[in-house]
C-alpha positions as CSV (number, residue, x, y, z in Angstrom):
1,M,3.8,-13.2,-1.3
2,I,7.2,-15.7,0.2
3,D,10.4,-13.9,-1.4
4,G,12.8,-15.8,-3.1
5,V,11.4,-19.3,-2.8
6,S,12.4,-21.6,-6.2
7,A,10.3,-24.2,-7.2
8,D,12.9,-27.0,-6.9
9,T,12.7,-25.5,-3.3
10,F,9.5,-25.9,-2.9
11,H,8.8,-29.4,-3.9
12,R,12.4,-31.1,-2.7
13,R,11.5,-29.7,1.1
14,P,7.8,-31.2,2.0
15,A,9.0,-31.8,5.5
16,D,10.3,-28.1,5.9
17,L,7.2,-26.3,4.5
18,P,4.4,-28.6,5.8
19,N,1.3,-25.8,6.2
20,L,2.3,-25.1,2.5
21,H,1.9,-28.4,1.0
22,A,-1.3,-29.2,3.0
23,L,-2.8,-26.0,1.5
24,A,-1.7,-27.8,-1.8
25,A,-3.2,-31.0,-1.0
26,R,-6.4,-29.5,-0.5
27,G,-6.3,-26.5,-3.8
28,T,-4.6,-26.0,-6.5
29,T,-0.4,-25.9,-7.0
30,V,1.6,-24.7,-9.7
31,R,4.9,-26.8,-10.0
32,R,6.6,-24.3,-12.2
33,L,5.5,-20.7,-12.4
34,A,7.4,-18.7,-14.7
35,A,8.8,-15.8,-13.7
36,D,9.1,-12.4,-15.7
37,P,12.3,-11.5,-16.7
38,P,14.7,-10.0,-14.7
39,A,13.6,-12.3,-12.1
40,T,14.3,-10.2,-9.2
41,S,12.2,-8.2,-6.1
42,L,10.8,-5.0,-7.5
43,P,9.8,-6.1,-11.2
44,G,8.8,-9.6,-9.7
45,R,6.3,-7.3,-7.0
46,C,4.9,-5.6,-10.2
47,G,4.2,-8.3,-11.9
48,I,2.4,-9.7,-9.4
49,L,0.2,-6.8,-9.0
50,T,-0.5,-5.9,-12.5
51,G,-0.4,-9.3,-15.1
52,A,2.2,-7.3,-16.8
53,G,5.7,-7.5,-17.6
54,P,8.3,-4.7,-17.8
55,T,7.2,-3.6,-21.4
56,E,4.1,-2.8,-19.9
57,H,4.4,-1.6,-16.1
58,G,7.7,0.0,-16.5
59,V,9.9,-1.6,-13.9
60,Y,12.5,-3.7,-15.4
61,G,15.0,-3.8,-12.6
62,N,15.3,-3.3,-9.2
63,L,17.0,-0.1,-10.6
64,I,16.3,1.5,-13.4
65,L,17.6,4.1,-15.6
66,D,17.0,8.1,-14.5
67,G,19.0,10.4,-16.8
68,D,22.3,9.3,-16.8
69,A,22.4,6.8,-13.6
70,F,20.5,4.0,-12.2
71,R,18.5,4.7,-9.3
72,Y,16.1,2.3,-7.0
73,A,12.4,2.2,-8.5
74,N,9.9,2.8,-6.3
75,P,6.1,2.9,-6.5
76,D,5.5,5.9,-8.4
77,D,7.5,4.4,-11.2
78,V,4.7,1.6,-11.9
79,R,3.1,2.6,-14.9
80,I,-0.6,0.7,-14.9
81,P,-2.9,0.2,-12.1
82,T,-2.2,-2.1,-9.9
83,L,-4.5,-4.9,-8.6
84,P,-5.2,-3.1,-5.4
85,A,-5.6,0.4,-7.2
86,R,-7.9,-1.0,-9.4
87,A,-10.1,-3.4,-6.6
88,Q,-10.2,0.0,-4.7
89,A,-11.4,2.1,-8.0
90,A,-14.4,-1.0,-8.0
91,G,-15.4,-0.4,-4.4
92,R,-13.6,-3.2,-2.8
93,D,-12.6,-3.0,0.6
94,V,-8.6,-3.1,-0.1
95,A,-5.5,-3.8,2.6
96,V,-2.0,-3.8,1.9
97,L,0.4,-4.8,4.3
98,G,4.0,-4.4,4.2
99,F,3.6,-5.7,0.1
100,G,6.4,-2.8,-1.9
101,M,5.4,-1.1,-5.3
102,V,2.2,0.0,-4.2
103,R,1.0,3.4,-3.7
104,P,-1.1,4.3,0.2
105,E,-3.6,6.0,-2.0
106,D,-4.6,2.4,-3.2
107,A,-5.6,0.6,-0.4
108,R,-8.4,1.6,2.5
109,T,-5.6,0.0,5.3
110,F,-1.8,0.4,4.3
111,H,1.4,-0.5,6.0
112,H,4.6,0.2,4.6
113,A,7.1,-2.7,3.9
114,W,9.8,-2.9,6.9
115,W,12.7,-3.0,4.2
116,A,11.3,0.6,2.7
117,H,14.1,2.6,3.7
118,E,16.5,-0.4,1.8
119,M,15.0,1.7,-1.6
120,L,16.6,4.8,-0.5
121,Q,19.8,5.9,-2.7
122,R,20.3,8.4,1.0
123,A,18.1,7.2,3.4
124,R,19.7,9.5,6.3
125,D,19.5,12.9,4.2
126,L,18.2,15.6,4.9
127,A,17.1,16.3,1.5
128,P,16.9,13.1,-0.5
129,I,16.8,13.0,-4.0
130,P,13.7,13.5,-5.8
131,A,13.2,9.6,-6.8
132,D,12.9,8.9,-2.7
133,E,9.5,10.2,-2.3
134,G,7.8,7.3,-3.9
135,W,9.4,5.2,-0.8
136,L,9.4,8.1,1.9
137,R,5.5,8.7,1.4
138,T,4.8,4.9,2.0
139,S,6.6,5.1,5.5
140,R,5.8,8.4,6.4
141,H,1.9,7.3,5.5
142,A,-0.1,6.6,8.9
143,D,-3.2,4.2,8.3
144,A,-6.5,6.3,8.1
145,S,-9.0,3.2,8.4
146,G,-8.1,2.9,12.1
147,R,-8.1,-1.2,11.6
148,L,-4.5,-1.1,12.8
149,A,-4.6,0.4,15.4
150,A,-7.8,-1.1,16.8
151,L,-5.4,-4.3,16.4
152,A,-3.1,-2.7,18.5
153,A,-5.5,-2.1,21.3
154,A,-6.8,-5.6,21.2
155,G,-3.0,-6.6,22.3
156,W,-1.9,-7.3,18.6
157,P,1.4,-6.1,17.2
158,R,2.0,-1.7,16.9
159,G,4.5,-0.8,14.6
160,V,7.5,-2.3,13.0
161,P,11.0,-2.3,14.5
162,D,13.0,0.1,12.5
163,A,15.6,-2.6,10.9
164,Y,18.0,0.3,10.3
165,A,18.8,1.3,13.8
166,G,21.4,-1.1,14.5
167,D,24.2,-3.6,13.0
168,R,23.8,-6.6,10.5
169,L,22.1,-9.1,13.2
170,H,19.7,-6.7,14.5
171,Y,18.8,-5.6,10.2
172,L,18.3,-9.5,10.0
173,L,16.2,-9.7,13.4
174,A,14.1,-6.7,13.0
175,G,13.0,-8.4,9.3
176,L,11.8,-11.6,11.1
177,E,9.7,-9.5,13.6
178,G,8.6,-7.3,10.8
179,D,7.5,-10.2,8.7
180,R,5.9,-12.0,11.4
181,R,4.0,-8.6,12.0
182,M,2.6,-8.8,8.7
183,L,1.2,-12.1,8.7
184,R,-0.1,-11.2,12.0
185,W,-2.1,-8.1,11.1
186,A,-3.5,-9.9,7.9
187,A,-4.8,-12.4,10.6
188,G,-6.0,-9.7,12.6
189,L,-8.1,-8.2,9.6
190,A,-8.8,-11.3,8.0
191,T,-11.1,-12.7,11.3
192,Q,-12.9,-9.5,11.9
193,P,-16.8,-9.3,11.7
194,E,-16.6,-7.1,8.3
195,P,-12.9,-8.3,6.6
196,P,-11.1,-6.7,3.5
197,D,-12.1,-7.9,0.4
198,L,-8.3,-8.2,-0.7
199,V,-5.6,-8.5,1.7
200,V,-2.0,-8.2,0.3
201,T,1.1,-9.3,2.0
202,E,4.5,-10.8,1.7
203,V,7.4,-12.1,4.0
204,L,10.8,-11.2,2.8
205,S,13.4,-13.0,5.0
206,P,13.4,-16.5,3.2
207,D,15.4,-14.4,0.3
208,T,17.7,-12.4,2.6
209,L,18.8,-15.7,4.1
210,Q,19.7,-17.3,1.1
211,H,21.8,-14.0,-0.1
212,L,23.7,-14.2,2.6
213,A,24.1,-17.7,3.7
214,G,23.8,-19.6,0.7
215,Y,21.0,-21.7,-1.4
216,D,20.0,-24.9,0.7
217,S,22.4,-23.6,3.6
218,D,20.7,-24.5,7.5
219,A,20.1,-20.8,8.1
220,A,18.4,-20.5,4.6
221,V,15.7,-23.4,5.0
222,W,15.0,-21.8,8.7
223,S,13.8,-19.0,7.2
224,L,11.8,-20.8,4.8
225,A,9.8,-23.0,7.8
226,G,9.8,-19.6,9.7
227,A,7.7,-18.5,6.5
228,D,5.8,-21.5,6.4
229,A,5.1,-21.2,10.5
230,L,4.0,-17.7,9.4
231,V,1.2,-19.2,6.9
232,G,0.4,-22.3,9.0
233,T,-0.5,-19.8,12.5
234,L,-2.3,-17.7,9.5
235,V,-3.9,-20.5,8.6
236,A,-5.0,-21.6,12.4
237,E,-6.4,-17.8,12.8
238,L,-8.9,-18.5,10.1
239,E,-9.8,-22.1,11.1
240,R,-10.3,-21.1,14.9
241,A,-13.0,-17.5,13.9
242,G,-14.6,-20.0,11.2
243,R,-13.3,-18.2,8.2
244,L,-11.3,-20.7,6.3
245,E,-13.7,-22.3,3.9
246,S,-14.9,-19.4,3.0
247,T,-11.8,-17.9,2.7
248,N,-9.0,-17.9,-0.8
249,L,-5.4,-17.7,0.4
250,I,-3.3,-17.8,-2.8
251,V,0.7,-18.1,-1.7
252,T,3.4,-17.6,-4.6
253,S,7.0,-15.6,-4.9
254,D,8.5,-12.9,-7.1
255,H,11.6,-15.3,-8.3
256,G,13.5,-18.6,-7.4
257,H,17.0,-18.8,-6.3
258,G,20.1,-20.9,-7.2
259,P,23.9,-20.6,-6.0
260,V,26.3,-18.6,-7.6
261,E,30.1,-19.9,-7.2
262,R,31.8,-16.3,-8.5
263,A,31.1,-12.9,-9.0
264,L,31.7,-10.7,-11.9
265,H,32.6,-6.9,-11.3
266,P,31.3,-4.5,-14.2
267,E,32.7,-1.6,-13.1
268,R,36.3,-3.1,-13.7
269,I,35.6,-4.2,-17.0
270,L,33.5,-1.0,-18.2
271,P,35.1,1.5,-15.9
272,H,33.9,4.8,-17.8
273,M,30.3,3.0,-18.5
274,T,27.1,3.3,-16.0
275,S,26.0,0.1,-14.9
276,S,23.6,-1.3,-12.8
277,C,24.1,-5.2,-11.3
278,E,20.3,-7.3,-11.5
279,G,21.3,-10.7,-10.0
280,G,22.6,-12.9,-13.1
281,L,21.6,-9.9,-15.7
282,L,23.6,-6.8,-16.3
283,Y,22.7,-3.2,-17.5
284,V,25.1,-1.4,-19.1
285,R,24.3,2.0,-20.3
286,A,25.0,2.1,-23.7
287,E,23.9,4.6,-26.2
288,G,24.7,4.1,-29.4
289,A,25.8,1.5,-31.7
290,A,29.8,2.1,-30.9
291,A,29.1,1.4,-27.2
292,R,27.2,-1.4,-27.6
293,R,29.9,-3.1,-29.5
294,E,32.3,-2.0,-26.8
295,A,30.6,-3.8,-24.1
296,I,29.6,-6.6,-25.7
297,A,32.9,-7.5,-26.6
298,R,34.6,-6.5,-23.2
299,L,31.6,-8.2,-21.3
300,A,32.3,-11.5,-23.9
301,E,35.9,-11.7,-22.3
302,H,34.7,-12.8,-19.6
303,G,31.6,-14.9,-20.6
304,A,28.9,-12.4,-20.2
305,V,26.9,-13.0,-23.3
306,P,24.1,-10.1,-24.6
307,I,20.8,-10.8,-24.4
308,D,17.7,-9.3,-26.5
309,G,16.2,-6.6,-24.6
310,G,12.7,-7.1,-26.1
311,F,11.2,-7.5,-22.3
312,L,12.5,-3.7,-21.7
313,P,10.1,-0.7,-22.1
314,A,10.2,0.9,-25.4
315,D,11.9,3.9,-24.0
316,A,14.6,1.9,-22.4
317,R,15.6,-0.6,-25.0
318,D,17.5,2.2,-27.4
319,R,19.8,3.4,-23.8
320,I,20.2,-0.3,-22.2
321,A,21.7,-3.0,-23.0
322,A,21.1,-6.2,-20.9
323,F,23.7,-9.0,-20.9
324,A,23.5,-12.5,-18.9
325,A,26.6,-13.7,-16.7
326,P,28.2,-17.3,-17.2
327,E,26.3,-20.2,-15.8
328,G,27.8,-20.3,-12.0
329,A,28.0,-17.1,-11.7
330,S,26.3,-13.7,-11.1
331,F,27.1,-9.5,-11.1
332,E,28.2,-7.6,-8.0
333,T,29.8,-4.2,-7.7
334,A,33.2,-4.9,-5.7
335,H,33.6,-5.0,-2.2
336,A,37.0,-5.5,-2.2
337,A,39.8,-3.2,-2.6
338,G,41.6,-4.3,-6.1
339,D,41.4,-4.6,-9.5
340,A,40.2,-7.8,-10.8
341,P,36.8,-8.5,-13.0
342,W,36.1,-11.4,-10.8
343,G,36.3,-12.1,-7.3
344,P,34.3,-14.7,-4.7
345,P,30.4,-14.0,-4.4
346,R,29.6,-11.4,-1.2
347,L,25.8,-13.2,-2.2
348,L,26.3,-16.6,-2.4
349,S,22.7,-17.3,-3.7
350,M,21.1,-15.4,-6.6
351,H,18.5,-14.7,-8.9
352,G,17.7,-12.9,-11.9
353,F,19.2,-14.8,-14.5
354,A,19.1,-15.7,-18.2
355,P,15.2,-15.2,-18.9
356,G,14.0,-19.0,-18.8
357,T,16.7,-20.3,-16.0
358,A,14.8,-23.2,-14.1
359,S,16.2,-21.8,-10.5
360,D,14.3,-18.5,-11.2
361,D,11.1,-20.5,-11.4
362,R,9.0,-20.1,-8.4
363,F,5.9,-21.9,-7.3
364,L,2.1,-21.3,-6.3
365,V,-0.6,-22.6,-3.8
366,A,-4.0,-21.8,-3.2
367,A,-6.9,-23.2,-1.3
368,G,-10.2,-21.8,-0.8
369,P,-13.5,-22.0,-1.8
370,R,-13.3,-20.5,-5.7
371,V,-10.2,-22.9,-5.9
372,P,-10.3,-26.2,-7.5
373,R,-8.0,-29.0,-6.6
374,A,-5.5,-29.2,-9.6
375,V,-2.1,-29.3,-10.3
376,H,-0.6,-27.3,-13.2
377,E,2.9,-28.4,-14.5
378,R,3.5,-25.0,-15.8
379,A,1.8,-21.5,-15.4
380,A,2.8,-17.9,-16.4
381,A,3.7,-14.7,-14.5
382,S,0.6,-13.5,-15.3
383,A,-1.7,-16.0,-14.0
384,V,-1.3,-14.7,-10.1
385,E,-2.9,-11.6,-11.1
386,A,-5.7,-13.1,-13.2
387,T,-6.6,-15.7,-10.5
388,L,-6.0,-12.8,-8.0
389,A,-8.4,-10.5,-10.3
390,V,-11.4,-13.1,-10.5
391,C,-11.3,-14.2,-6.6
392,V,-11.8,-10.2,-6.2
393,G,-14.5,-10.4,-8.8
394,L,-12.4,-8.1,-11.3
395,A,-11.8,-8.9,-14.8
396,P,-7.6,-9.8,-15.4
397,Q,-5.8,-6.9,-16.3
398,G,-2.7,-8.5,-18.0
399,G,-4.1,-11.2,-20.3
400,G,-3.1,-14.1,-18.3
401,E,-5.4,-17.0,-17.6
402,P,-6.9,-17.4,-14.0
403,L,-6.3,-20.7,-12.3
404,V,-9.9,-20.5,-10.9
405,A,-13.0,-20.2,-12.5
406,A,-14.6,-17.0,-13.8
């Protein structure tokens, strides 16, 4: 999974994404893959892993309401089995390399996401909040399979850099190296004499660079090209090992991206209400009709509109009201002093807009012995898990239509 690659970006930039387009040419392409609402990172990963939406898997945002406050979701919040867990239970050999929202026990070979501490409320505290344990145990996990240690002994990368040991530049460079090492390990495992049946991994940096530098900026395009090059290296390793024609490769994203020009600051509009910014969507803790009416009225003054919360889990619908930002805007907590409800965005490109927004659409390409040559104009979000499941000999969990023959 390459984080944040929109359908529009993929199809407009074949020269910058030559390896992905080469895969597409010999296999299957989905031109516009729908994103489950909200089109943000943790729900997107959960959709890929489960084939279901937030109603079933329970992760309806990067942050979810826990008691009276929103806190980051973690792998233990996923309410239904993930594909790695189901595959392992069925006797498959599973490797998870840096893919968020998977529990360590659900794979034989496991390495945490290099960005896992991003999800901790108090990552450097001695006594973090209880919900952080779901992320902390992924980063504490020592791979028991011995495979990553064997790769390191043979000269492959050992561990990942600490992205949080320096300034923002250090974070960006460490993240790029973290992404590279995940793809190197994927290649190392896939070319072993007895490779895993399923390897799940991800590249995060394109999402970060688009947020910070802007959609279609030079830095964003560079990060996309870098991710494509990592895929190209993986393909080259498989080909060199004689494994390319016997390996199914599926590459997709968790959501798209689109430019924003201004940010709406909910804490200044609803100062006495608890809220959580999910890109172009806002969640407000609003229990009772009076609280909802107040939130709707105050946000309407700034062009934000309520949206149907039917995609929320049943136990959250009476507690949370969902809103969409006006076109060209996102929700952000203010990062400068003042009381203005609007300001320039800190993140110049965003996702998670009103359900069905075209910029949230993502891409999918697949190639391999199970994959036909086909182009699909559109596919539902559930098609990803369905396709992965069929490729490892399982039935789809979420009722999706696989892109390969069962």
